[in-house]
C-alpha positions, 0 to 999 in steps of 0.5 A: 483519515488520511492515505498512508503509504507505510500502511500500503506498502505494508500490507502489499507485502503481506499479501506477498508472503502468501504461500496461495494466491488468496491470502486473508489479510486483516487490519490486526495483521499489520502492526504498528497502526490502529486498526481504522487506519489500516481498514481505512487504507485497505478500502483506499487500495480497493478502491484503486484497484490495487488489491481485492478486497472485502470492506463493510461500514458499520451499521451505526452510521459512525462511519467506521469500518466493521469489516476490512479483509485483503484477499489478494494484489492485482497487477496494479498492485503487483507493479506498485509493490515492485517498484517500492519494495526493497528497503533502500529505494522505499527510504530514498523514495520518502526521503525525496517527497519530504525534501520537496514537500510533494504529496505521494501518488501512485503515478509518482511513486511509481515514476520516481522509483522506476528512476531510482531502480533505473540509477541504481542499475546503472541505467541513466 
């Protein structure tokens, strides 16, 4: 399994839609991706401290995630979403990483998106 930034962004956006501080976002709520792929990325986001989530692996020993539910965003999750929420910034960001054949990390995503936003605001 790979970390998928489109899934990560989709999960953060879905959590932000909630009308309360706690919203149960499950893999089935994220369209266009397989449930195990979404569950895996939910587990990664929990591990990184971006979200509060419940993740349980199958007792069959097959490595499948049986339950994955995102319950809310942490401060860091909000910061990351604020840096990638805008669709044009997100598209430009992905394009730049792809052109340079670089992998996206949370730190680099935050730095590059911050630079793109600053340039948009005329601060650079």
